[in-house]
Kinemage of the C-alpha trace (Angstrom):
@kinemage 1
@onewidth
@group {chain A} dominant
@subgroup {mainchain}
@vectorlist {calphas} color= white
{ca met a 1} P 7.608 -16.320 8.113
{ca ser a 2} L 9.688 -13.164 8.144
{ca leu a 3} L 8.548 -9.565 7.664
{ca leu a 4} L 10.522 -9.585 4.539
{ca glu a 5} L 8.537 -12.600 3.171
{ca lys a 6} L 5.280 -10.953 4.233
{ca glu a 7} L 6.040 -7.937 2.574
{ca gln a 8} L 6.868 -9.653 -0.823
{ca glu a 9} L 3.690 -11.663 -0.365
{ca leu a 10} L 1.543 -8.827 -0.040
{ca his a 11} L 3.143 -7.064 -3.072
{ca gln a 12} L 2.576 -10.306 -5.016
{ca met a 13} L -1.051 -10.313 -4.264
{ca ile a 14} L -1.537 -6.684 -5.030
{ca gly a 15} L 0.517 -7.602 -8.541
{ca glu a 16} L -2.360 -9.979 -8.995
{ca gly a 17} L -5.120 -7.610 -8.517
{ca lys a 18} L -5.788 -8.938 -4.911
{ca met a 19} L -5.533 -5.597 -3.118
{ca met a 20} L -8.177 -6.024 -0.814
{ca asp a 21} L -7.306 -9.279 0.016
{ca ala a 22} L -3.850 -8.417 0.850
{ca phe a 23} L -5.322 -5.518 2.983
{ca glu a 24} L -7.545 -8.103 4.874
{ca lys a 25} L -4.819 -10.543 5.422
{ca phe a 26} L -1.875 -8.341 6.573
{ca tyr a 27} L -3.628 -5.216 8.181
{ca ala a 28} L -4.366 -5.005 11.958
{ca asp a 29} L -7.684 -3.813 13.043
{ca asn a 30} L -5.888 -0.680 14.746
{ca val a 31} L -3.769 0.119 11.516
{ca val a 32} L -2.852 3.873 10.978
{ca met a 33} L -2.125 5.019 7.652
{ca val a 34} L -0.722 8.308 6.560
{ca glu a 35} L -1.014 9.699 3.132
{ca pro a 36} L 0.385 12.826 1.904
{ca met a 37} L -2.543 13.958 0.229
{ca ser a 38} L -5.290 13.067 2.643
{ca gly a 39} L -3.556 12.831 5.995
{ca thr a 40} L -3.858 10.455 8.835
{ca thr a 41} L -6.680 7.682 8.849
{ca glu a 42} L -7.048 5.520 11.768
{ca gly a 43} L -8.514 1.989 12.022
{ca lys a 44} L -9.002 -0.900 9.661
{ca glu a 45} L -12.748 -0.125 8.865
{ca ala a 46} L -11.910 3.561 7.904
{ca asn a 47} L -8.784 2.472 5.906
{ca arg a 48} L -10.914 -0.179 4.095
{ca ala a 49} L -13.340 2.551 2.995
{ca arg a 50} L -10.455 4.699 2.077
{ca glu a 51} L -8.906 2.187 -0.411
{ca his a 52} L -12.352 1.293 -1.876
{ca gln a 53} L -12.669 5.008 -2.485
{ca trp a 54} L -9.439 4.986 -4.196
{ca leu a 55} L -10.204 1.620 -6.263
{ca asp a 56} L -13.332 3.179 -7.475
{ca met a 57} L -11.328 6.253 -8.932
{ca val a 58} L -9.408 3.726 -11.041
{ca gln a 59} L -10.563 2.701 -14.641
{ca glu a 60} L -7.791 0.674 -15.850
{ca val a 61} L -4.467 -0.474 -14.462
{ca his a 62} L -1.521 -0.533 -17.138
{ca gly a 63} L 1.451 -1.865 -14.869
{ca gly a 64} L 3.096 -1.635 -11.627
{ca gly a 65} L 5.975 -3.308 -9.978
{ca val a 66} L 8.295 -3.069 -6.769
{ca thr a 67} L 11.819 -1.673 -7.467
{ca ala a 68} L 13.279 -2.160 -4.079
{ca ile a 69} L 12.100 -3.924 -1.014
{ca thr a 70} L 13.895 -4.214 2.488
{ca ser a 71} L 13.322 -5.427 5.862
{ca asn a 72} L 14.607 -4.581 9.635
{ca glu a 73} L 13.430 -7.867 11.398
{ca asp a 74} L 14.722 -6.591 14.912
{ca glu a 75} L 12.642 -3.233 14.506
{ca gly a 76} L 9.669 -4.703 12.785
{ca val a 77} L 9.855 -2.563 9.900
{ca thr a 78} L 9.647 -3.242 6.226
{ca met a 79} L 10.067 -0.860 3.363
{ca ser a 80} L 9.430 -0.721 -0.249
{ca glu a 81} L 9.427 1.221 -3.395
{ca ser a 82} L 6.778 0.867 -6.001
{ca trp a 83} L 4.981 2.096 -9.178
{ca met a 84} L 1.866 1.815 -10.903
{ca glu a 85} L 0.597 3.256 -14.082
{ca ala a 86} L -3.250 3.791 -14.239
{ca thr a 87} L -6.051 5.579 -16.173
{ca tyr a 88} L -8.578 7.005 -13.817
{ca lys a 89} L -12.269 7.480 -14.458
{ca asp a 90} L -11.723 11.285 -15.030
{ca gly a 91} L -9.676 10.447 -18.276
{ca asn a 92} L -6.198 11.178 -16.694
{ca arg a 93} L -3.387 8.523 -16.883
{ca ala a 94} L -0.529 8.988 -14.518
{ca lys a 95} L 2.575 7.121 -13.189
{ca met a 96} L 2.682 7.080 -9.476
{ca glu a 97} L 6.054 6.167 -7.596
{ca glu a 98} L 5.943 5.816 -3.762
{ca val a 99} L 7.920 4.542 -0.940
{ca ser a 100} L 5.995 2.846 1.761
{ca val a 101} L 7.339 2.192 5.346
{ca lys a 102} L 5.405 -0.115 7.444
{ca lys a 103} L 5.701 -1.175 10.976
{ca trp a 104} L 4.422 -4.666 12.167
{ca glu a 105} L 3.207 -6.268 15.051
{ca asn a 106} L 2.226 -9.743 15.543
{ca gly a 107} L 2.506 -10.356 11.866
{ca gln a 108} L 0.449 -7.512 10.902
{ca val a 109} L 0.848 -3.941 9.574
{ca val a 110} L -0.112 -1.388 12.528
{ca his a 111} L 1.317 1.713 10.742
{ca glu a 112} L 1.813 2.495 7.498
{ca arg a 113} L 3.212 5.935 6.083
{ca phe a 114} L 3.488 6.471 2.163
{ca tyr a 115} L 5.850 9.031 0.564
{ca tyr a 116} L 5.423 10.378 -2.823
{ca thr a 117} L 4.533 13.462 -4.924
{ca met a 118} L 1.620 13.404 -7.636
{ca pro a 119} L 2.418 14.148 -11.165
{ca gly a 120} L 1.881 17.723 -12.464
């Protein structure tokens, strides 16, 4: 399976509400994730906790999708542009658009950096 196909499957799983299943399947134990708002988180366990923390803030997802996706198979990199609109438990509703750049090794994500700005 190509990296592009893996990236597509990952986003398909997220769209089906299986975000944590996708995380478990595609992310390496030593993954490093970089978020504009919270900085760098190292290791699958710490990133799993961060993902659960974010999911716990979401009350309802109204929609989402991928607007662009590409890969550089030779360099082991995928990139995607996606969006999601959600209402959070604090009552705020927001549409978030982001770009994600993933570095893959042995079929799993070892580094991911997100690029986005928060509304407001």
